[in-house]
C-alpha positions as CSV (number, residue, x, y, z in Angstrom):
1,M,-0.1,-0.1,0.1
2,V,2.9,2.4,0.5
3,K,4.0,2.0,-2.9
4,E,0.5,2.8,-4.1
5,F,0.1,5.7,-2.0
6,L,3.3,7.4,-3.0
7,V,2.7,6.9,-6.8
8,I,-0.9,8.6,-6.4
9,L,0.7,11.3,-4.0
10,F,3.5,11.9,-7.0
11,S,0.5,12.2,-9.4
12,Y,-1.2,14.6,-7.5
13,L,1.8,16.8,-6.8
14,L,2.6,16.7,-10.6
15,G,-1.0,17.7,-11.4
16,S,-0.3,20.6,-9.0
17,I,2.6,22.3,-11.1
18,P,1.1,25.5,-12.4
19,F,2.7,25.4,-15.6
20,A,0.7,28.4,-17.3
21,L,1.7,30.6,-14.1
22,I,5.5,29.8,-14.6
23,V,5.1,30.2,-18.2
24,V,3.3,33.7,-18.3
25,R,5.7,34.8,-15.4
26,L,9.0,33.8,-17.4
27,V,7.7,35.4,-20.7
28,K,5.7,38.5,-19.5
29,G,7.0,38.5,-15.7
30,V,3.2,38.9,-14.8
31,D,0.8,36.8,-12.6
32,I,-1.7,35.2,-15.0
33,R,-4.5,35.1,-12.6
34,K,-4.7,38.7,-12.5
35,Y,-5.5,38.8,-16.3
36,G,-8.1,37.4,-18.6
37,S,-10.5,35.0,-17.1
38,G,-8.0,34.7,-14.1
39,N,-7.6,31.2,-14.9
40,I,-4.1,29.2,-14.6
41,G,-5.0,27.2,-17.7
42,A,-3.8,27.1,-21.4
43,T,-6.9,28.9,-22.6
44,N,-5.9,31.9,-20.5
45,A,-2.4,31.7,-21.4
46,F,-3.2,31.9,-25.0
47,R,-5.2,34.8,-24.4
48,L,-2.2,36.6,-22.7
49,L,0.6,35.1,-24.9
50,G,-0.8,34.4,-28.1
51,L,-1.3,31.0,-30.1
52,S,2.4,29.4,-29.6
53,M,2.8,30.0,-25.6
54,G,-0.8,28.8,-25.4
55,I,0.0,25.5,-27.4
56,L,3.2,25.1,-25.1
57,V,1.1,25.3,-21.9
58,A,-1.4,22.9,-23.0
59,L,1.2,20.3,-24.0
60,L,2.8,20.6,-20.7
61,D,-0.6,20.3,-18.9
62,I,-1.3,17.3,-21.2
63,G,1.9,15.9,-20.3
64,K,1.1,16.2,-16.7
65,G,-1.8,13.8,-17.0
66,F,0.0,11.5,-19.3
67,L,3.2,11.1,-17.3
68,A,1.1,10.4,-14.4
69,V,-0.6,7.1,-15.7
70,S,2.4,6.3,-17.4
71,I,4.7,6.3,-14.3
72,A,2.1,4.5,-12.4
73,R,2.0,1.8,-15.2
74,I,6.0,1.4,-14.7
75,F,5.0,0.2,-11.0
76,F,1.7,-1.3,-11.5
77,P,1.6,-2.7,-15.0
78,D,-1.4,-4.9,-14.4
79,Q,-3.4,-3.0,-12.3
80,S,-5.7,-0.7,-14.2
81,L,-7.4,0.7,-10.8
82,I,-4.2,2.3,-9.6
83,L,-3.8,3.6,-13.1
84,L,-6.9,5.3,-13.3
85,L,-6.6,6.7,-9.4
86,A,-3.1,8.2,-10.6
87,G,-4.8,10.1,-13.5
88,L,-7.5,11.1,-11.1
89,A,-4.8,12.3,-8.7
90,A,-3.2,14.4,-11.7
91,I,-6.3,15.8,-12.6
92,A,-7.3,16.6,-8.9
93,G,-4.0,18.4,-8.5
94,H,-4.5,20.7,-11.6
95,N,-8.0,21.6,-10.2
96,W,-7.0,22.1,-6.5
97,P,-3.0,22.5,-6.6
98,I,-1.5,22.3,-3.2
99,F,1.2,25.0,-4.4
100,L,-1.8,27.8,-5.1
101,K,-3.8,27.0,-1.8
102,F,-5.9,24.5,-4.0
103,N,-7.3,27.4,-6.3
104,G,-6.6,25.7,-9.8
105,G,-7.6,25.5,-13.2
106,R,-10.4,23.2,-15.2
107,G,-8.4,20.1,-15.8
108,V,-9.3,20.0,-19.4
109,A,-5.9,19.4,-20.7
110,T,-4.7,17.5,-17.9
111,S,-7.5,15.1,-18.5
112,V,-6.7,14.7,-22.2
113,G,-3.2,13.6,-21.3
114,V,-4.6,10.6,-19.0
115,L,-7.5,9.9,-21.7
116,I,-4.7,9.7,-24.3
117,S,-2.9,6.6,-22.3
118,L,-6.3,5.0,-22.2
119,S,-8.1,5.4,-25.6
120,P,-5.9,7.6,-28.0
121,K,-8.8,7.1,-30.9
122,A,-11.4,8.3,-28.5
123,V,-9.5,11.7,-27.6
124,L,-8.5,12.3,-31.4
125,I,-12.3,12.1,-32.3
126,T,-13.0,14.3,-29.3
127,F,-10.2,16.8,-30.4
128,L,-11.6,17.0,-33.8
129,V,-15.0,18.1,-32.7
130,W,-13.3,20.3,-29.9
131,I,-11.5,22.1,-32.8
132,I,-14.4,22.4,-35.0
133,I,-16.6,24.2,-31.9
134,V,-13.5,26.8,-30.9
135,V,-13.2,27.6,-34.7
136,T,-16.9,28.2,-35.3
137,T,-18.1,29.7,-32.1
138,Q,-14.7,31.0,-30.5
139,Y,-15.7,29.6,-27.1
140,V,-13.1,27.2,-25.6
141,S,-15.3,26.5,-22.8
142,L,-18.2,25.2,-24.9
143,A,-15.9,23.1,-26.8
144,S,-14.4,21.6,-23.5
145,I,-18.0,21.1,-21.9
146,T,-19.1,19.2,-25.3
147,G,-15.8,17.0,-25.2
148,A,-16.7,16.4,-21.7
149,I,-20.2,14.6,-22.6
150,L,-18.6,13.1,-25.8
151,I,-15.9,11.1,-24.4
152,P,-17.4,8.7,-22.1
153,I,-19.9,8.0,-25.1
154,L,-16.8,7.4,-27.3
155,M,-15.1,4.9,-24.6
156,L,-18.3,3.0,-24.7
157,L,-18.4,2.7,-28.2
158,F,-15.0,1.5,-28.3
159,G,-15.5,-1.3,-25.8
160,Q,-13.3,0.1,-23.1
161,D,-13.7,-1.9,-19.4
162,K,-16.1,-0.5,-16.9
163,F,-13.4,1.0,-14.9
164,V,-12.1,3.0,-17.4
165,L,-15.8,4.0,-18.2
166,I,-16.3,4.9,-14.3
167,F,-13.4,6.7,-14.4
168,T,-14.0,8.6,-18.0
169,L,-17.1,9.6,-16.5
170,L,-15.8,10.8,-13.4
171,I,-13.3,13.1,-15.7
172,S,-16.5,14.4,-17.4
173,I,-18.3,15.4,-14.3
174,F,-15.1,17.1,-13.0
175,V,-14.8,19.1,-16.3
176,I,-18.2,19.6,-16.4
177,Y,-18.5,21.1,-12.7
178,R,-15.2,23.2,-13.1
179,H,-16.9,24.9,-16.1
180,L,-20.4,25.9,-14.4
181,P,-19.2,29.6,-14.1
182,N,-18.5,29.1,-17.8
183,I,-22.1,27.7,-18.3
184,K,-23.8,30.7,-16.6
185,R,-21.7,33.1,-19.0
186,L,-22.8,31.1,-22.0
187,L,-26.3,31.5,-20.9
188,S,-26.3,34.6,-20.3
189,G,-24.1,35.8,-23.3
190,T,-21.0,36.9,-21.2
191,E,-18.6,34.4,-22.0
192,N,-15.1,35.1,-23.2
193,K,-14.5,34.3,-26.8
194,V,-10.8,33.5,-27.8
195,S,-9.1,35.3,-30.4
196,L,-5.6,35.0,-32.0
197,K,-4.5,38.3,-31.0
198,N,-2.3,38.8,-27.9
199,N,-4.8,40.4,-25.5
200,L,-2.0,41.3,-22.6
201,D,-1.4,44.8,-24.0
202,N,-4.8,45.8,-24.0
203,K,-5.6,45.0,-20.2
């Protein structure tokens, strides 16, 4: 049990690393939480620093989830439940990071990293849908919410086992719950749209 605990703890701490905060501070010398939506995710980094830095932060956040499951697989290759718990811990770390007094992001990119390790095909289809929604509506939150609804359906269609299905459903609930403020803004017509323009100089 000690090894299992350490792997899950490591996954949580890995997920807690606020890459958006670090990258924005290194590039611009400012606190990302004081700009845009105030979120420490890739979308807000994109709003402040532009496309390339937004992609970098997204990849780093995706990497947290993927790495957490990959490391857990090294120690527990045949124990899918431990792999899933490690992935969930990484997502929880991003959402409620110990380094930022448990005030984190939405967990979408980190969830993607975890899900890639489980079903790349389902993630690819979801990503394509995400891209279409972002391009046509400019609402990243709407795309993320739609993806959260779609991914467990795809996991079911691709014949994943019950543990993966339950885990994916939990991730979806996580993501949707963290997007409740965005849902309210979408319904009221006040949600922020994304643009290829760097918005930091306009703040």
